[in-house]
C-alpha positions as CSV (number, residue, x, y, z in Angstrom):
1,M,-87.2,13.7,146.8
2,S,-86.0,14.4,143.2
3,E,-82.9,16.4,142.4
4,T,-85.1,19.4,141.5
5,E,-86.8,19.5,144.9
6,A,-85.4,20.8,148.2
7,Q,-86.5,21.9,151.6
8,A,-85.7,25.3,153.1
9,F,-86.1,27.1,156.4
10,W,-88.3,30.2,156.4
11,V,-88.9,32.8,159.2
12,T,-92.6,33.2,158.9
13,G,-93.3,35.7,161.7
14,E,-91.9,37.0,164.9
15,R,-90.2,34.0,166.6
16,R,-91.8,31.6,164.2
17,G,-90.4,29.5,161.4
18,E,-91.0,26.4,159.3
19,I,-89.5,24.1,156.8
20,R,-91.0,24.6,153.3
21,P,-90.6,22.7,150.0
22,E,-88.6,24.4,147.3
23,A,-88.6,23.7,143.6
24,L,-85.3,24.2,141.7
25,G,-85.4,25.6,138.2
26,P,-83.4,24.4,135.3
27,L,-79.6,24.4,135.9
28,R,-78.0,27.0,133.6
29,A,-74.5,26.5,132.1
30,D,-73.0,29.0,134.5
31,M,-74.4,27.4,137.6
32,A,-73.8,24.4,139.9
33,R,-76.1,22.4,142.1
34,V,-74.9,21.7,145.7
35,E,-76.1,19.1,148.2
36,T,-75.9,20.8,151.6
37,E,-74.1,18.8,154.3
38,F,-73.8,21.5,157.0
39,S,-75.1,24.9,157.7
40,A,-74.9,27.0,160.9
41,L,-76.7,29.7,162.8
42,S,-75.1,33.1,162.9
43,R,-76.6,34.0,166.3
44,G,-76.2,37.8,166.1
45,S,-77.9,38.7,162.8
46,E,-80.2,35.6,162.5
47,S,-81.6,36.3,166.0
48,L,-82.5,39.8,164.9
49,V,-84.3,38.3,161.9
50,W,-86.0,35.7,164.1
51,R,-87.3,38.5,166.4
52,N,-88.4,40.7,163.4
53,A,-85.9,43.3,164.7
54,V,-84.4,44.4,161.4
55,P,-85.1,48.2,161.2
56,E,-86.9,49.3,158.1
57,S,-84.1,51.6,157.1
58,Q,-81.6,48.7,157.0
59,R,-83.8,46.0,155.3
60,Q,-82.1,46.4,152.0
61,A,-78.6,46.5,153.5
62,M,-79.3,43.4,155.6
63,R,-80.3,41.2,152.6
64,A,-78.3,38.0,152.4
65,P,-76.9,37.1,148.9
66,F,-79.6,34.5,148.1
67,Q,-82.3,35.6,150.4
68,V,-85.9,35.1,149.2
69,G,-88.7,37.2,150.6
70,H,-88.6,40.5,152.5
71,F,-88.2,41.6,156.1
72,P,-89.7,41.3,158.5
73,A,-91.3,38.0,157.1
74,P,-91.8,35.6,155.5
75,V,-88.2,35.4,154.6
76,K,-85.6,32.7,153.7
77,Y,-82.5,34.0,155.3
78,G,-79.0,32.8,156.2
79,Y,-75.5,32.9,154.8
80,I,-73.6,29.8,156.0
81,A,-73.8,26.6,153.8
82,V,-71.2,23.9,153.2
83,G,-71.9,21.1,150.8
84,R,-70.7,19.0,147.8
85,V,-71.3,19.9,144.2
86,S,-73.5,17.3,142.6
87,E,-73.9,18.9,139.1
88,G,-72.1,21.6,137.3
89,P,-68.7,22.2,135.7
90,N,-66.3,19.3,135.7
91,K,-63.7,21.3,137.7
92,L,-66.2,21.5,140.6
93,M,-67.9,18.1,140.4
94,G,-67.7,16.3,143.8
95,K,-65.9,19.1,145.5
96,S,-66.7,20.5,148.9
97,V,-67.6,24.2,148.8
98,F,-68.8,27.1,150.9
99,C,-71.6,29.4,149.9
100,L,-73.4,32.4,151.4
101,H,-76.7,30.7,151.1
102,P,-79.8,30.3,153.4
103,H,-80.6,27.0,155.2
104,Q,-81.7,24.6,152.4
105,T,-81.1,20.9,151.7
106,R,-79.9,21.5,148.1
107,F,-79.5,24.7,146.1
108,Q,-78.1,25.9,142.8
109,V,-76.2,29.2,142.3
110,P,-73.8,30.8,139.9
111,V,-70.4,29.1,140.0
112,D,-68.6,32.2,141.1
113,A,-70.7,32.2,144.3
114,L,-69.0,29.0,145.5
115,T,-65.6,28.8,147.2
116,P,-63.9,25.4,147.2
117,L,-62.7,24.3,150.6
118,P,-58.9,24.2,150.9
119,D,-57.1,20.9,151.6
120,G,-57.1,20.2,155.3
121,L,-60.3,22.0,156.2
122,P,-63.2,19.6,157.1
123,A,-66.7,20.5,156.1
124,E,-67.8,20.5,159.7
125,R,-65.4,23.3,160.6
126,A,-66.0,25.3,157.4
127,V,-69.3,26.5,158.8
128,L,-67.3,29.1,160.6
129,A,-66.3,30.8,157.4
130,A,-68.7,33.7,157.4
131,N,-67.8,34.5,161.0
132,M,-64.1,34.3,160.2
133,E,-64.6,36.6,157.2
134,T,-66.1,39.1,159.6
135,A,-63.2,38.7,162.0
136,V,-60.6,39.2,159.3
137,N,-62.4,42.4,158.2
138,A,-62.5,43.7,161.8
139,C,-58.8,43.0,162.3
140,W,-58.1,45.0,159.1
141,D,-60.2,47.9,160.4
142,A,-58.5,47.7,163.8
143,Q,-55.0,48.2,162.3
144,A,-53.4,46.9,165.4
145,M,-49.7,47.7,165.9
146,V,-46.9,45.8,167.6
147,G,-47.0,46.4,171.3
148,D,-50.6,47.5,171.5
149,R,-52.6,46.6,174.6
150,V,-55.9,45.2,173.3
151,A,-59.3,44.3,174.8
152,V,-61.9,42.3,172.8
153,I,-65.3,42.6,174.5
154,G,-67.7,39.8,173.8
155,A,-66.7,36.1,173.7
156,G,-69.2,35.1,171.0
157,V,-67.9,33.4,167.8
158,V,-66.8,36.7,166.1
159,G,-65.2,38.1,169.3
160,C,-63.3,34.9,169.9
161,L,-62.0,34.8,166.3
162,I,-60.9,38.4,166.4
163,A,-59.1,37.9,169.7
164,H,-57.3,34.8,168.5
165,L,-56.2,36.5,165.2
166,L,-55.0,39.6,167.0
167,A,-53.1,37.5,169.5
168,Q,-51.0,36.1,166.7
169,V,-49.5,39.5,166.1
170,P,-46.1,39.7,167.8
171,G,-46.1,41.9,170.9
172,L,-49.8,42.4,171.2
173,R,-51.3,41.9,174.6
174,V,-54.9,40.7,174.1
175,A,-57.6,40.1,176.7
176,L,-61.0,38.6,175.9
177,I,-63.7,40.1,178.1
178,D,-67.2,38.6,178.7
179,P,-69.6,38.6,181.7
180,L,-70.3,34.9,181.4
181,E,-67.7,32.9,183.5
182,E,-68.5,29.9,181.3
183,K,-66.7,31.6,178.5
184,R,-63.4,31.2,180.3
185,A,-63.1,27.6,179.1
186,I,-63.4,28.8,175.4
187,A,-60.7,31.4,176.0
188,D,-58.4,28.7,177.5
189,A,-59.0,26.5,174.5
190,L,-57.9,29.4,172.3
191,N,-55.0,30.2,174.6
192,L,-56.4,33.7,175.3
193,A,-56.3,35.7,178.5
194,F,-59.9,36.0,179.9
195,R,-61.4,38.6,182.1
196,T,-64.9,39.4,183.3
197,P,-66.1,43.1,183.3
198,D,-65.8,43.0,187.1
199,E,-62.1,42.0,186.8
200,V,-61.2,44.9,184.6
201,A,-63.4,47.5,186.4
202,G,-60.5,49.0,188.2
203,A,-58.0,48.8,185.3
204,G,-58.7,52.4,184.1
205,A,-58.1,53.7,180.6
206,S,-55.2,51.4,179.6
207,C,-56.0,50.0,176.2
208,D,-54.6,51.3,172.9
209,L,-57.3,49.4,171.0
210,V,-60.7,48.0,172.0
211,V,-62.8,45.8,169.7
212,H,-66.4,45.5,170.8
213,A,-68.4,42.5,169.6
214,S,-70.8,41.7,172.4
215,G,-74.0,43.1,170.9
216,N,-74.8,44.7,174.2
217,P,-74.5,48.6,174.6
218,A,-73.0,48.0,178.1
219,G,-70.0,46.4,176.4
220,L,-69.5,49.4,174.2
221,Q,-69.6,51.7,177.2
222,L,-67.0,49.4,178.9
223,G,-64.8,49.7,175.8
224,L,-64.9,53.5,176.1
225,E,-63.9,53.3,179.7
226,L,-60.9,51.0,178.9
227,A,-59.6,53.0,176.0
228,A,-56.5,55.1,176.7
229,F,-55.7,58.5,175.4
230,E,-56.4,58.6,171.6
231,G,-57.5,55.0,171.9
232,R,-59.6,53.4,169.1
233,V,-62.8,51.5,169.7
234,I,-63.8,49.3,166.8
235,E,-67.6,48.6,166.9
236,V,-68.4,45.2,165.3
237,S,-71.8,44.7,167.0
238,W,-75.0,45.5,165.1
239,Y,-78.0,46.3,167.2
240,G,-80.9,46.1,164.7
241,N,-83.7,48.4,165.9
242,Q,-82.3,48.7,169.5
243,S,-81.3,52.2,170.6
244,V,-77.9,52.6,172.2
245,L,-77.3,55.0,175.1
246,L,-73.7,56.0,175.7
247,N,-72.0,58.3,178.2
248,L,-69.9,60.6,175.9
249,G,-69.2,63.0,178.7
250,E,-66.4,62.5,181.3
251,G,-63.2,61.5,179.5
252,F,-64.6,60.8,176.0
253,H,-63.4,64.1,174.5
254,S,-60.4,64.8,176.8
255,R,-58.9,61.4,175.9
256,R,-59.7,62.0,172.2
257,L,-61.3,58.6,171.7
258,Q,-62.5,57.3,168.4
259,I,-65.5,54.9,167.7
260,I,-65.0,53.2,164.3
261,S,-67.6,51.1,162.6
262,S,-66.6,47.7,161.1
263,Q,-69.0,45.9,158.9
264,V,-68.2,42.9,156.7
265,G,-70.3,44.0,153.7
266,Q,-67.6,46.4,152.6
267,L,-63.8,46.1,152.4
268,G,-62.0,48.8,154.3
269,P,-60.5,51.6,152.1
270,H,-57.0,50.5,152.9
271,R,-57.7,47.0,151.5
272,R,-59.7,47.7,148.4
273,A,-56.7,48.1,146.1
274,R,-55.8,44.4,146.1
275,W,-58.4,42.5,148.0
276,T,-61.9,41.4,146.8
277,H,-64.7,39.7,148.7
278,A,-63.7,36.5,147.0
279,S,-60.1,36.6,148.1
280,R,-61.1,37.6,151.6
281,M,-63.3,34.6,151.8
282,Q,-60.5,32.3,150.6
283,L,-58.3,33.8,153.3
284,A,-61.0,33.1,155.9
285,L,-61.2,29.4,154.8
286,D,-57.4,29.0,154.8
287,L,-57.2,30.3,158.4
288,L,-59.9,27.8,159.5
289,R,-57.5,24.9,158.8
290,D,-56.3,25.3,162.4
291,P,-58.2,22.7,164.4
292,V,-58.2,25.0,167.5
293,Y,-61.4,26.6,166.1
294,D,-63.4,23.4,166.7
295,A,-63.8,24.8,170.2
296,L,-66.2,27.4,168.8
297,I,-68.8,24.7,167.7
298,S,-71.0,24.6,170.8
299,G,-73.7,22.2,169.5
300,E,-75.3,20.5,166.6
301,D,-78.8,19.5,165.5
302,R,-80.6,18.2,162.5
303,F,-81.7,20.6,159.8
304,Q,-85.2,19.2,160.1
305,D,-85.4,20.4,163.7
306,L,-84.4,24.0,162.9
307,P,-87.8,25.7,163.7
308,D,-87.5,24.5,167.3
309,V,-83.7,24.9,167.5
310,M,-83.8,28.5,166.4
311,A,-85.9,29.5,169.4
312,H,-83.3,28.0,171.8
313,V,-80.3,29.5,170.0
314,A,-81.7,33.0,169.7
315,D,-82.2,33.3,173.4
316,D,-79.2,31.6,174.9
317,P,-76.0,33.8,175.2
318,R,-73.9,30.7,175.9
319,V,-74.4,29.5,172.4
320,L,-71.4,30.0,170.0
321,C,-71.6,28.4,166.6
322,H,-74.6,26.0,166.4
323,R,-74.2,23.6,163.5
324,L,-76.9,22.0,161.5
325,R,-76.4,18.6,159.9
326,Y,-78.2,17.6,156.7
327,P,-79.1,14.1,155.4
328,A,-76.4,14.5,152.6
329,A,-73.7,14.6,155.3
330,N,-74.6,11.0,156.3
331,R,-74.3,9.5,152.8
């Protein structure tokens, strides 16, 4: 394969995908070419794309930065790519970089779309960058305070990252909640308290802050039940075209509860004065230098096998970050 040819993964229909050839155009002076070494599946949003479950009203908002095609399909979608610069400005040549790019063996993008990996961060772990960026944004939106009692519902990658970040704040008491008992091992690896919904069922309204990241409406309802008087529930999950039924009777109004949306596409208003999307991504990569986060990589397959792998990952709630290895990683 020449340097102007590549292969990319496309969702071609509901629960169908294939690897397609890609031709790269001329490399402009403001661009760089990247040989992809690793990408990863973001199970939440990519599963919705795989199932053709992106609602028509949100198809523009859901577009990834270098997406090609339109929802529902065919579409080249994804936003986790780590590779090495093979052509471009001298300052980037040979450097490992992260990019919000779909799954593709090599690609070329404007230089300002690339974030160099900091020293001490291996490319294999850097595939968590987009999830860490989401977690950082959620923590900013949560505005946790010293002494808060916090529940994070949903022990997927984003939920685990949020819980671990919040647990670093002095005085916060953080519990990670998930119905799958298998997730207890992940919580242990991250030094987090773990509870199942059954274990907190009798706890009552005792949390100052709840972060919901399970993607299941039942988790959001549990969050409302756990939130104390004037408690805040930060909703990180995105449901696609699924309707969500909540009980907003009983204590919802008498406890003056708040449900607050958190979405990574925008910086919160209290951060916009001095943070940008680029500086937030750099922070996410810096945080990932901690090797504890290797526990969130739950499996790896070859990029060439992605059409079959996607079907498994989309339907298995035990999957955390599923990494894809490209031929360039073995050179």
